[in-house]
CHARMM internal coordinates of N, CA and C (Angstrom, degrees):
IC EDIT
DIST 1 N 1 CA 1.4423
DIST 1 CA 1 C 1.5287
ANGL 1 N 1 CA 1 C 108.92
DIST 1 C 2 N 1.3038
ANGL 1 CA 1 C 2 N 115.57
DIHE 1 N 1 CA 1 C 2 N 143.49
DIST 2 N 2 CA 1.4636
ANGL 1 C 2 N 2 CA 121.67
DIHE 1 CA 1 C 2 N 2 CA 178.13
DIST 2 CA 2 C 1.5335
ANGL 2 N 2 CA 2 C 108.58
DIHE 1 C 2 N 2 CA 2 C -81.34
DIST 2 C 3 N 1.3326
ANGL 2 CA 2 C 3 N 115.62
DIHE 2 N 2 CA 2 C 3 N 132.93
DIST 3 N 3 CA 1.4556
ANGL 2 C 3 N 3 CA 121.46
DIHE 2 CA 2 C 3 N 3 CA 177.71
DIST 3 CA 3 C 1.5262
ANGL 3 N 3 CA 3 C 109.11
DIHE 2 C 3 N 3 CA 3 C -118.16
DIST 3 C 4 N 1.3178
ANGL 3 CA 3 C 4 N 116.15
DIHE 3 N 3 CA 3 C 4 N 141.99
DIST 4 N 4 CA 1.4640
ANGL 3 C 4 N 4 CA 121.95
DIHE 3 CA 3 C 4 N 4 CA 177.17
DIST 4 CA 4 C 1.5243
ANGL 4 N 4 CA 4 C 112.02
DIHE 3 C 4 N 4 CA 4 C -97.40
DIST 4 C 5 N 1.3157
ANGL 4 CA 4 C 5 N 116.91
DIHE 4 N 4 CA 4 C 5 N 13.24
DIST 5 N 5 CA 1.4667
ANGL 4 C 5 N 5 CA 120.99
DIHE 4 CA 4 C 5 N 5 CA -179.62
DIST 5 CA 5 C 1.5334
ANGL 5 N 5 CA 5 C 112.67
DIHE 4 C 5 N 5 CA 5 C -51.30
DIST 5 C 6 N 1.3456
ANGL 5 CA 5 C 6 N 118.64
DIHE 5 N 5 CA 5 C 6 N -44.57
DIST 6 N 6 CA 1.4735
ANGL 5 C 6 N 6 CA 117.75
DIHE 5 CA 5 C 6 N 6 CA 178.96
DIST 6 CA 6 C 1.5290
ANGL 6 N 6 CA 6 C 113.01
DIHE 5 C 6 N 6 CA 6 C -62.14
DIST 6 C 7 N 1.3256
ANGL 6 CA 6 C 7 N 116.70
DIHE 6 N 6 CA 6 C 7 N -31.83
DIST 7 N 7 CA 1.4659
ANGL 6 C 7 N 7 CA 120.83
DIHE 6 CA 6 C 7 N 7 CA 179.97
DIST 7 CA 7 C 1.5212
ANGL 7 N 7 CA 7 C 111.22
DIHE 6 C 7 N 7 CA 7 C -58.60
DIST 7 C 8 N 1.3219
ANGL 7 CA 7 C 8 N 116.58
DIHE 7 N 7 CA 7 C 8 N -47.58
DIST 8 N 8 CA 1.4625
ANGL 7 C 8 N 8 CA 120.36
DIHE 7 CA 7 C 8 N 8 CA -177.00
DIST 8 CA 8 C 1.5257
ANGL 8 N 8 CA 8 C 110.76
DIHE 7 C 8 N 8 CA 8 C -66.08
DIST 8 C 9 N 1.3203
ANGL 8 CA 8 C 9 N 116.71
DIHE 8 N 8 CA 8 C 9 N -35.46
DIST 9 N 9 CA 1.4712
ANGL 8 C 9 N 9 CA 120.95
DIHE 8 CA 8 C 9 N 9 CA 177.15
DIST 9 CA 9 C 1.5323
ANGL 9 N 9 CA 9 C 110.77
DIHE 8 C 9 N 9 CA 9 C -68.87
DIST 9 C 10 N 1.3247
ANGL 9 CA 9 C 10 N 116.44
DIHE 9 N 9 CA 9 C 10 N -43.86
DIST 10 N 10 CA 1.4679
ANGL 9 C 10 N 10 CA 121.04
DIHE 9 CA 9 C 10 N 10 CA 179.11
DIST 10 CA 10 C 1.5146
ANGL 10 N 10 CA 10 C 110.75
DIHE 9 C 10 N 10 CA 10 C -65.34
DIST 10 C 11 N 1.3177
ANGL 10 CA 10 C 11 N 116.46
DIHE 10 N 10 CA 10 C 11 N -41.56
DIST 11 N 11 CA 1.4664
ANGL 10 C 11 N 11 CA 121.74
DIHE 10 CA 10 C 11 N 11 CA 178.68
DIST 11 CA 11 C 1.5244
ANGL 11 N 11 CA 11 C 110.01
DIHE 10 C 11 N 11 CA 11 C -55.95
DIST 11 C 12 N 1.3147
ANGL 11 CA 11 C 12 N 116.36
DIHE 11 N 11 CA 11 C 12 N -48.62
DIST 12 N 12 CA 1.4637
ANGL 11 C 12 N 12 CA 121.73
DIHE 11 CA 11 C 12 N 12 CA 179.99
DIST 12 CA 12 C 1.5298
ANGL 12 N 12 CA 12 C 110.92
DIHE 11 C 12 N 12 CA 12 C -65.13
DIST 12 C 13 N 1.3250
ANGL 12 CA 12 C 13 N 116.90
DIHE 12 N 12 CA 12 C 13 N -43.97
DIST 13 N 13 CA 1.4701
ANGL 12 C 13 N 13 CA 121.26
DIHE 12 CA 12 C 13 N 13 CA -178.45
DIST 13 CA 13 C 1.5320
ANGL 13 N 13 CA 13 C 112.01
DIHE 12 C 13 N 13 CA 13 C -63.15
DIST 13 C 14 N 1.3281
ANGL 13 CA 13 C 14 N 116.90
DIHE 13 N 13 CA 13 C 14 N -30.13
DIST 14 N 14 CA 1.4669
ANGL 13 C 14 N 14 CA 121.26
DIHE 13 CA 13 C 14 N 14 CA -179.09
DIST 14 CA 14 C 1.5362
ANGL 14 N 14 CA 14 C 112.46
DIHE 13 C 14 N 14 CA 14 C -88.87
DIST 14 C 15 N 1.3266
ANGL 14 CA 14 C 15 N 116.37
DIHE 14 N 14 CA 14 C 15 N -0.46
DIST 15 N 15 CA 1.4619
ANGL 14 C 15 N 15 CA 120.07
DIHE 14 CA 14 C 15 N 15 CA 179.19
DIST 15 CA 15 C 1.5198
ANGL 15 N 15 CA 15 C 114.02
DIHE 14 C 15 N 15 CA 15 C 72.31
DIST 15 C 16 N 1.3117
ANGL 15 CA 15 C 16 N 116.23
DIHE 15 N 15 CA 15 C 16 N 23.41
DIST 16 N 16 CA 1.4634
ANGL 15 C 16 N 16 CA 121.59
DIHE 15 CA 15 C 16 N 16 CA 177.41
DIST 16 CA 16 C 1.5219
ANGL 16 N 16 CA 16 C 109.42
DIHE 15 C 16 N 16 CA 16 C -101.39
DIST 16 C 17 N 1.3204
ANGL 16 CA 16 C 17 N 115.40
DIHE 16 N 16 CA 16 C 17 N 167.19
DIST 17 N 17 CA 1.4649
ANGL 16 C 17 N 17 CA 120.98
DIHE 16 CA 16 C 17 N 17 CA 176.75
DIST 17 CA 17 C 1.5249
ANGL 17 N 17 CA 17 C 108.12
DIHE 16 C 17 N 17 CA 17 C -139.97
DIST 17 C 18 N 1.3088
ANGL 17 CA 17 C 18 N 116.06
DIHE 17 N 17 CA 17 C 18 N 169.37
DIST 18 N 18 CA 1.4600
ANGL 17 C 18 N 18 CA 118.27
DIHE 17 CA 17 C 18 N 18 CA 176.33
DIST 18 CA 18 C 1.5223
ANGL 18 N 18 CA 18 C 109.65
DIHE 17 C 18 N 18 CA 18 C -63.04
DIST 18 C 19 N 1.3127
ANGL 18 CA 18 C 19 N 117.22
DIHE 18 N 18 CA 18 C 19 N -31.75
DIST 19 N 19 CA 1.4699
ANGL 18 C 19 N 19 CA 121.19
DIHE 18 CA 18 C 19 N 19 CA 177.52
DIST 19 CA 19 C 1.5254
ANGL 19 N 19 CA 19 C 110.87
DIHE 18 C 19 N 19 CA 19 C -60.12
DIST 19 C 20 N 1.3445
ANGL 19 CA 19 C 20 N 117.30
DIHE 19 N 19 CA 19 C 20 N -48.35
DIST 20 N 20 CA 1.4693
ANGL 19 C 20 N 20 CA 119.67
DIHE 19 CA 19 C 20 N 20 CA -179.08
DIST 20 CA 20 C 1.5253
ANGL 20 N 20 CA 20 C 111.00
DIHE 19 C 20 N 20 CA 20 C -68.98
DIST 20 C 21 N 1.3296
ANGL 20 CA 20 C 21 N 117.69
DIHE 20 N 20 CA 20 C 21 N -34.21
DIST 21 N 21 CA 1.4594
ANGL 20 C 21 N 21 CA 119.25
DIHE 20 CA 20 C 21 N 21 CA 176.69
DIST 21 CA 21 C 1.5203
ANGL 21 N 21 CA 21 C 110.96
DIHE 20 C 21 N 21 CA 21 C -60.40
DIST 21 C 22 N 1.3094
ANGL 21 CA 21 C 22 N 115.75
DIHE 21 N 21 CA 21 C 22 N -43.38
DIST 22 N 22 CA 1.4618
ANGL 21 C 22 N 22 CA 121.08
DIHE 21 CA 21 C 22 N 22 CA -177.83
DIST 22 CA 22 C 1.5306
ANGL 22 N 22 CA 22 C 111.01
DIHE 21 C 22 N 22 CA 22 C -73.53
DIST 22 C 23 N 1.3239
ANGL 22 CA 22 C 23 N 117.39
DIHE 22 N 22 CA 22 C 23 N -50.07
DIST 23 N 23 CA 1.4630
ANGL 22 C 23 N 23 CA 120.78
DIHE 22 CA 22 C 23 N 23 CA -171.44
DIST 23 CA 23 C 1.5240
ANGL 23 N 23 CA 23 C 115.25
DIHE 22 C 23 N 23 CA 23 C -87.93
DIST 23 C 24 N 1.3102
ANGL 23 CA 23 C 24 N 118.59
DIHE 23 N 23 CA 23 C 24 N -27.59
DIST 24 N 24 CA 1.4567
ANGL 23 C 24 N 24 CA 121.21
DIHE 23 CA 23 C 24 N 24 CA -179.22
DIST 24 CA 24 C 1.5298
ANGL 24 N 24 CA 24 C 112.12
DIHE 23 C 24 N 24 CA 24 C -98.87
DIST 24 C 25 N 1.3341
ANGL 24 CA 24 C 25 N 116.44
DIHE 24 N 24 CA 24 C 25 N -36.34
DIST 25 N 25 CA 1.4582
ANGL 24 C 25 N 25 CA 120.29
DIHE 24 CA 24 C 25 N 25 CA -173.25
DIST 25 CA 25 C 1.5264
ANGL 25 N 25 CA 25 C 114.23
DIHE 24 C 25 N 25 CA 25 C -107.56
DIST 25 C 26 N 1.3311
ANGL 25 CA 25 C 26 N 117.97
DIHE 25 N 25 CA 25 C 26 N -3.11
DIST 26 N 26 CA 1.4635
ANGL 25 C 26 N 26 CA 121.21
DIHE 25 CA 25 C 26 N 26 CA 174.89
DIST 26 CA 26 C 1.5206
ANGL 26 N 26 CA 26 C 116.04
DIHE 25 C 26 N 26 CA 26 C 75.57
DIST 26 C 27 N 1.3245
ANGL 26 CA 26 C 27 N 117.29
DIHE 26 N 26 CA 26 C 27 N 20.06
DIST 27 N 27 CA 1.4695
ANGL 26 C 27 N 27 CA 120.58
DIHE 26 CA 26 C 27 N 27 CA 175.62
DIST 27 CA 27 C 1.5319
ANGL 27 N 27 CA 27 C 107.44
DIHE 26 C 27 N 27 CA 27 C -77.99
DIST 27 C 28 N 1.3120
ANGL 27 CA 27 C 28 N 117.23
DIHE 27 N 27 CA 27 C 28 N 136.13
DIST 28 N 28 CA 1.4660
ANGL 27 C 28 N 28 CA 119.39
DIHE 27 CA 27 C 28 N 28 CA -177.45
DIST 28 CA 28 C 1.5322
ANGL 28 N 28 CA 28 C 111.20
DIHE 27 C 28 N 28 CA 28 C -74.85
DIST 28 C 29 N 1.3081
ANGL 28 CA 28 C 29 N 114.52
DIHE 28 N 28 CA 28 C 29 N 148.21
DIST 29 N 29 CA 1.4649
ANGL 28 C 29 N 29 CA 119.63
DIHE 28 CA 28 C 29 N 29 CA 177.42
DIST 29 CA 29 C 1.5267
ANGL 29 N 29 CA 29 C 110.31
DIHE 28 C 29 N 29 CA 29 C -64.90
DIST 29 C 30 N 1.3329
ANGL 29 CA 29 C 30 N 117.43
DIHE 29 N 29 CA 29 C 30 N -27.67
DIST 30 N 30 CA 1.4708
ANGL 29 C 30 N 30 CA 121.15
DIHE 29 CA 29 C 30 N 30 CA 177.59
DIST 30 CA 30 C 1.5345
ANGL 30 N 30 CA 30 C 110.61
DIHE 29 C 30 N 30 CA 30 C -64.63
DIST 30 C 31 N 1.3296
ANGL 30 CA 30 C 31 N 117.29
DIHE 30 N 30 CA 30 C 31 N -37.78
DIST 31 N 31 CA 1.4677
ANGL 30 C 31 N 31 CA 120.97
DIHE 30 CA 30 C 31 N 31 CA 177.75
DIST 31 CA 31 C 1.5241
ANGL 31 N 31 CA 31 C 109.95
DIHE 30 C 31 N 31 CA 31 C -64.08
DIST 31 C 32 N 1.3295
ANGL 31 CA 31 C 32 N 116.54
DIHE 31 N 31 CA 31 C 32 N -46.15
DIST 32 N 32 CA 1.4647
ANGL 31 C 32 N 32 CA 121.05
DIHE 31 CA 31 C 32 N 32 CA 179.15
DIST 32 CA 32 C 1.5256
ANGL 32 N 32 CA 32 C 109.92
DIHE 31 C 32 N 32 CA 32 C -61.29
DIST 32 C 33 N 1.3244
ANGL 32 CA 32 C 33 N 116.69
DIHE 32 N 32 CA 32 C 33 N -42.44
DIST 33 N 33 CA 1.4666
ANGL 32 C 33 N 33 CA 121.25
DIHE 32 CA 32 C 33 N 33 CA 179.85
DIST 33 CA 33 C 1.5358
ANGL 33 N 33 CA 33 C 110.98
DIHE 32 C 33 N 33 CA 33 C -62.90
DIST 33 C 34 N 1.3447
ANGL 33 CA 33 C 34 N 117.08
DIHE 33 N 33 CA 33 C 34 N -42.94
DIST 34 N 34 CA 1.4692
ANGL 33 C 34 N 34 CA 120.23
DIHE 33 CA 33 C 34 N 34 CA 178.00
DIST 34 CA 34 C 1.5200
ANGL 34 N 34 CA 34 C 110.70
DIHE 33 C 34 N 34 CA 34 C -60.59
DIST 34 C 35 N 1.3314
ANGL 34 CA 34 C 35 N 116.51
DIHE 34 N 34 CA 34 C 35 N -41.28
DIST 35 N 35 CA 1.4641
ANGL 34 C 35 N 35 CA 120.24
DIHE 34 CA 34 C 35 N 35 CA -179.75
DIST 35 CA 35 C 1.5201
ANGL 35 N 35 CA 35 C 111.34
DIHE 34 C 35 N 35 CA 35 C -66.29
DIST 35 C 36 N 1.3160
ANGL 35 CA 35 C 36 N 117.00
DIHE 35 N 35 CA 35 C 36 N -39.94
DIST 36 N 36 CA 1.4671
ANGL 35 C 36 N 36 CA 120.60
DIHE 35 CA 35 C 36 N 36 CA 178.17
DIST 36 CA 36 C 1.5224
ANGL 36 N 36 CA 36 C 111.16
DIHE 35 C 36 N 36 CA 36 C -61.46
DIST 36 C 37 N 1.3354
ANGL 36 CA 36 C 37 N 116.03
DIHE 36 N 36 CA 36 C 37 N -33.00
DIST 37 N 37 CA 1.4589
ANGL 36 C 37 N 37 CA 121.26
DIHE 36 CA 36 C 37 N 37 CA -178.52
DIST 37 CA 37 C 1.5297
ANGL 37 N 37 CA 37 C 112.41
DIHE 36 C 37 N 37 CA 37 C -92.15
DIST 37 C 38 N 1.3388
ANGL 37 CA 37 C 38 N 117.40
DIHE 37 N 37 CA 37 C 38 N 2.91
DIST 38 N 38 CA 1.4556
ANGL 37 C 38 N 38 CA 121.08
DIHE 37 CA 37 C 38 N 38 CA 178.62
DIST 38 CA 38 C 1.5091
ANGL 38 N 38 CA 38 C 114.37
DIHE 37 C 38 N 38 CA 38 C 78.70
DIST 38 C 39 N 1.3335
ANGL 38 CA 38 C 39 N 116.86
DIHE 38 N 38 CA 38 C 39 N 16.30
DIST 39 N 39 CA 1.4624
ANGL 38 C 39 N 39 CA 120.76
DIHE 38 CA 38 C 39 N 39 CA 179.66
DIST 39 CA 39 C 1.5152
ANGL 39 N 39 CA 39 C 111.83
DIHE 38 C 39 N 39 CA 39 C -79.39
DIST 39 C 40 N 1.3174
ANGL 39 CA 39 C 40 N 115.53
DIHE 39 N 39 CA 39 C 40 N 176.37
DIST 40 N 40 CA 1.4510
ANGL 39 C 40 N 40 CA 121.10
DIHE 39 CA 39 C 40 N 40 CA -177.61
DIST 40 CA 40 C 1.5143
ANGL 40 N 40 CA 40 C 113.52
DIHE 39 C 40 N 40 CA 40 C -83.80
DIST 40 C 41 N 1.3327
ANGL 40 CA 40 C 41 N 114.82
DIHE 40 N 40 CA 40 C 41 N 149.91
DIST 41 N 41 CA 1.4566
ANGL 40 C 41 N 41 CA 122.14
DIHE 40 CA 40 C 41 N 41 CA 171.25
DIST 41 CA 41 C 1.5261
ANGL 41 N 41 CA 41 C 107.49
DIHE 40 C 41 N 41 CA 41 C -132.00
DIST 41 C 42 N 1.3173
ANGL 41 CA 41 C 42 N 116.51
DIHE 41 N 41 CA 41 C 42 N 162.83
DIST 42 N 42 CA 1.4584
ANGL 41 C 42 N 42 CA 120.28
DIHE 41 CA 41 C 42 N 42 CA -177.28
DIST 42 CA 42 C 1.5287
ANGL 42 N 42 CA 42 C 111.21
DIHE 41 C 42 N 42 CA 42 C -78.45
DIST 42 C 43 N 1.3195
ANGL 42 CA 42 C 43 N 114.53
DIHE 42 N 42 CA 42 C 43 N 160.55
DIST 43 N 43 CA 1.4670
ANGL 42 C 43 N 43 CA 119.00
DIHE 42 CA 42 C 43 N 43 CA 175.18
DIST 43 CA 43 C 1.5223
ANGL 43 N 43 CA 43 C 110.08
DIHE 42 C 43 N 43 CA 43 C -65.54
DIST 43 C 44 N 1.3255
ANGL 43 CA 43 C 44 N 117.80
DIHE 43 N 43 CA 43 C 44 N -27.63
DIST 44 N 44 CA 1.4676
ANGL 43 C 44 N 44 CA 120.28
DIHE 43 CA 43 C 44 N 44 CA 175.97
DIST 44 CA 44 C 1.5293
ANGL 44 N 44 CA 44 C 110.03
DIHE 43 C 44 N 44 CA 44 C -62.99
DIST 44 C 45 N 1.3244
ANGL 44 CA 44 C 45 N 117.74
DIHE 44 N 44 CA 44 C 45 N -40.69
DIST 45 N 45 CA 1.4701
ANGL 44 C 45 N 45 CA 120.89
DIHE 44 CA 44 C 45 N 45 CA 178.17
DIST 45 CA 45 C 1.5232
ANGL 45 N 45 CA 45 C 110.55
DIHE 44 C 45 N 45 CA 45 C -66.53
DIST 45 C 46 N 1.3341
ANGL 45 CA 45 C 46 N 117.18
DIHE 45 N 45 CA 45 C 46 N -39.48
DIST 46 N 46 CA 1.4669
ANGL 45 C 46 N 46 CA 120.10
DIHE 45 CA 45 C 46 N 46 CA 176.84
DIST 46 CA 46 C 1.5244
ANGL 46 N 46 CA 46 C 109.19
DIHE 45 C 46 N 46 CA 46 C -60.67
DIST 46 C 47 N 1.3354
ANGL 46 CA 46 C 47 N 116.68
DIHE 46 N 46 CA 46 C 47 N -43.34
DIST 47 N 47 CA 1.4596
ANGL 46 C 47 N 47 CA 121.83
DIHE 46 CA 46 C 47 N 47 CA 177.06
DIST 47 CA 47 C 1.5299
ANGL 47 N 47 CA 47 C 110.59
DIHE 46 C 47 N 47 CA 47 C -60.48
DIST 47 C 48 N 1.3259
ANGL 47 CA 47 C 48 N 116.88
DIHE 47 N 47 CA 47 C 48 N -44.12
DIST 48 N 48 CA 1.4746
ANGL 47 C 48 N 48 CA 121.28
DIHE 47 CA 47 C 48 N 48 CA 178.20
DIST 48 CA 48 C 1.5271
ANGL 48 N 48 CA 48 C 110.65
DIHE 47 C 48 N 48 CA 48 C -59.15
DIST 48 C 49 N 1.3332
ANGL 48 CA 48 C 49 N 116.81
DIHE 48 N 48 CA 48 C 49 N -45.98
DIST 49 N 49 CA 1.4651
ANGL 48 C 49 N 49 CA 120.38
DIHE 48 CA 48 C 49 N 49 CA 179.48
DIST 49 CA 49 C 1.5272
ANGL 49 N 49 CA 49 C 111.65
DIHE 48 C 49 N 49 CA 49 C -63.43
DIST 49 C 50 N 1.3252
ANGL 49 CA 49 C 50 N 116.61
DIHE 49 N 49 CA 49 C 50 N -39.36
DIST 50 N 50 CA 1.4740
ANGL 49 C 50 N 50 CA 119.83
DIHE 49 CA 49 C 50 N 50 CA 177.91
DIST 50 CA 50 C 1.5241
ANGL 50 N 50 CA 50 C 110.49
DIHE 49 C 50 N 50 CA 50 C -60.46
DIST 50 C 51 N 1.3172
ANGL 50 CA 50 C 51 N 117.32
DIHE 50 N 50 CA 50 C 51 N -42.24
DIST 51 N 51 CA 1.4689
ANGL 50 C 51 N 51 CA 121.69
DIHE 50 CA 50 C 51 N 51 CA 178.64
DIST 51 CA 51 C 1.5252
ANGL 51 N 51 CA 51 C 111.21
DIHE 50 C 51 N 51 CA 51 C -66.83
DIST 51 C 52 N 1.3179
ANGL 51 CA 51 C 52 N 117.07
DIHE 51 N 51 CA 51 C 52 N -47.19
DIST 52 N 52 CA 1.4705
ANGL 51 C 52 N 52 CA 121.68
DIHE 51 CA 51 C 52 N 52 CA -178.54
DIST 52 CA 52 C 1.5206
ANGL 52 N 52 CA 52 C 110.85
DIHE 51 C 52 N 52 CA 52 C -62.23
DIST 52 C 53 N 1.3359
ANGL 52 CA 52 C 53 N 116.51
DIHE 52 N 52 CA 52 C 53 N -44.69
DIST 53 N 53 CA 1.4620
ANGL 52 C 53 N 53 CA 121.30
DIHE 52 CA 52 C 53 N 53 CA -174.06
DIST 53 CA 53 C 1.5315
ANGL 53 N 53 CA 53 C 113.21
DIHE 52 C 53 N 53 CA 53 C -94.45
DIST 53 C 54 N 1.3370
ANGL 53 CA 53 C 54 N 116.04
DIHE 53 N 53 CA 53 C 54 N 0.17
DIST 54 N 54 CA 1.4640
ANGL 53 C 54 N 54 CA 121.62
DIHE 53 CA 53 C 54 N 54 CA 178.53
DIST 54 CA 54 C 1.5354
ANGL 54 N 54 CA 54 C 111.05
DIHE 53 C 54 N 54 CA 54 C 52.13
DIST 54 C 55 N 1.3230
ANGL 54 CA 54 C 55 N 114.86
DIHE 54 N 54 CA 54 C 55 N 58.31
DIST 55 N 55 CA 1.4670
ANGL 54 C 55 N 55 CA 120.32
DIHE 54 CA 54 C 55 N 55 CA -178.25
DIST 55 CA 55 C 1.5159
ANGL 55 N 55 CA 55 C 109.79
DIHE 54 C 55 N 55 CA 55 C -145.74
DIST 55 C 56 N 1.3092
ANGL 55 CA 55 C 56 N 116.04
DIHE 55 N 55 CA 55 C 56 N 171.16
DIST 56 N 56 CA 1.4533
ANGL 55 C 56 N 56 CA 121.62
DIHE 55 CA 55 C 56 N 56 CA 174.36
DIST 56 CA 56 C 1.5274
ANGL 56 N 56 CA 56 C 110.26
DIHE 55 C 56 N 56 CA 56 C -87.86
DIST 56 C 57 N 1.3040
ANGL 56 CA 56 C 57 N 114.80
DIHE 56 N 56 CA 56 C 57 N 175.85
DIST 57 N 57 CA 1.4651
ANGL 56 C 57 N 57 CA 120.85
DIHE 56 CA 56 C 57 N 57 CA -179.53
DIST 57 CA 57 C 1.5268
ANGL 57 N 57 CA 57 C 111.16
DIHE 56 C 57 N 57 CA 57 C -56.29
DIST 57 C 58 N 1.3462
ANGL 57 CA 57 C 58 N 116.59
DIHE 57 N 57 CA 57 C 58 N -35.23
DIST 58 N 58 CA 1.4607
ANGL 57 C 58 N 58 CA 120.17
DIHE 57 CA 57 C 58 N 58 CA -179.26
DIST 58 CA 58 C 1.5311
ANGL 58 N 58 CA 58 C 112.41
DIHE 57 C 58 N 58 CA 58 C -64.75
DIST 58 C 59 N 1.3202
ANGL 58 CA 58 C 59 N 117.92
DIHE 58 N 58 CA 58 C 59 N -14.18
DIST 59 N 59 CA 1.4592
ANGL 58 C 59 N 59 CA 121.76
DIHE 58 CA 58 C 59 N 59 CA 174.72
DIST 59 CA 59 C 1.5178
ANGL 59 N 59 CA 59 C 112.68
DIHE 58 C 59 N 59 CA 59 C -85.53
DIST 59 C 60 N 1.3381
ANGL 59 CA 59 C 60 N 115.97
DIHE 59 N 59 CA 59 C 60 N -4.49
DIST 60 N 60 CA 1.4678
ANGL 59 C 60 N 60 CA 121.55
DIHE 59 CA 59 C 60 N 60 CA -178.10
DIST 60 CA 60 C 1.5238
ANGL 60 N 60 CA 60 C 111.95
DIHE 59 C 60 N 60 CA 60 C -114.81
DIST 60 C 61 N 1.3336
ANGL 60 CA 60 C 61 N 116.58
DIHE 60 N 60 CA 60 C 61 N -47.98
DIST 61 N 61 CA 1.4632
ANGL 60 C 61 N 61 CA 120.43
DIHE 60 CA 60 C 61 N 61 CA -175.81
DIST 61 CA 61 C 1.5262
ANGL 61 N 61 CA 61 C 111.14
DIHE 60 C 61 N 61 CA 61 C -133.13
DIST 61 C 62 N 1.3193
ANGL 61 CA 61 C 62 N 114.19
DIHE 61 N 61 CA 61 C 62 N 159.89
DIST 62 N 62 CA 1.4635
ANGL 61 C 62 N 62 CA 121.74
DIHE 61 CA 61 C 62 N 62 CA 172.63
DIST 62 CA 62 C 1.5274
ANGL 62 N 62 CA 62 C 106.90
DIHE 61 C 62 N 62 CA 62 C -145.40
DIST 62 C 63 N 1.3353
ANGL 62 CA 62 C 63 N 115.31
DIHE 62 N 62 CA 62 C 63 N 147.02
DIST 63 N 63 CA 1.4674
ANGL 62 C 63 N 63 CA 119.79
DIHE 62 CA 62 C 63 N 63 CA 176.64
DIST 63 CA 63 C 1.5163
ANGL 63 N 63 CA 63 C 108.78
DIHE 62 C 63 N 63 CA 63 C -95.82
DIST 63 C 64 N 1.3074
ANGL 63 CA 63 C 64 N 116.33
DIHE 63 N 63 CA 63 C 64 N 129.69
DIST 64 N 64 CA 1.4617
ANGL 63 C 64 N 64 CA 122.39
DIHE 63 CA 63 C 64 N 64 CA 176.41
DIST 64 CA 64 C 1.5270
ANGL 64 N 64 CA 64 C 108.08
DIHE 63 C 64 N 64 CA 64 C -120.81
DIST 64 C 65 N 1.3306
ANGL 64 CA 64 C 65 N 115.90
DIHE 64 N 64 CA 64 C 65 N 122.59
DIST 65 N 65 CA 1.4504
ANGL 64 C 65 N 65 CA 120.35
DIHE 64 CA 64 C 65 N 65 CA 179.00
DIST 65 CA 65 C 1.5249
ANGL 65 N 65 CA 65 C 108.39
DIHE 64 C 65 N 65 CA 65 C -87.94
DIST 65 C 66 N 1.3067
ANGL 65 CA 65 C 66 N 115.96
DIHE 65 N 65 CA 65 C 66 N 100.92
DIST 66 N 66 CA 1.4722
ANGL 65 C 66 N 66 CA 121.65
DIHE 65 CA 65 C 66 N 66 CA -177.32
DIST 66 CA 66 C 1.5222
ANGL 66 N 66 CA 66 C 112.44
DIHE 65 C 66 N 66 CA 66 C -71.84
DIST 66 C 67 N 1.3409
ANGL 66 CA 66 C 67 N 117.69
DIHE 66 N 66 CA 66 C 67 N -12.57
DIST 67 N 67 CA 1.4565
ANGL 66 C 67 N 67 CA 120.16
DIHE 66 CA 66 C 67 N 67 CA -178.48
DIST 67 CA 67 C 1.5223
ANGL 67 N 67 CA 67 C 112.14
DIHE 66 C 67 N 67 CA 67 C -79.67
DIST 67 C 68 N 1.3107
ANGL 67 CA 67 C 68 N 118.50
DIHE 67 N 67 CA 67 C 68 N -21.49
DIST 68 N 68 CA 1.4707
ANGL 67 C 68 N 68 CA 122.25
DIHE 67 CA 67 C 68 N 68 CA 178.94
DIST 68 CA 68 C 1.5107
ANGL 68 N 68 CA 68 C 108.47
DIHE 67 C 68 N 68 CA 68 C -79.63
DIST 68 C 69 N 1.3217
ANGL 68 CA 68 C 69 N 115.79
DIHE 68 N 68 CA 68 C 69 N 127.82
DIST 69 N 69 CA 1.4657
ANGL 68 C 69 N 69 CA 119.44
DIHE 68 CA 68 C 69 N 69 CA -179.19
DIST 69 CA 69 C 1.5037
ANGL 69 N 69 CA 69 C 110.22
DIHE 68 C 69 N 69 CA 69 C -126.44
END
COOR INIT
IC SEED 1 N 1 CA 1 C
IC BUILD
């Protein structure tokens, strides 16, 4: 399963907030809400976040295999 845990850490480390993403960078509140709920976002949005936060994909998402115990 894809996790957005790195996104929230990167967001904080870069001094950004969901408020600035929405109001300064034009990210929709629906996208932020989907991420909070673990829903899917497009690769274009991942690319947008990488540009805004100046990071690689690993700063936005990580894959966690929940089947391995």
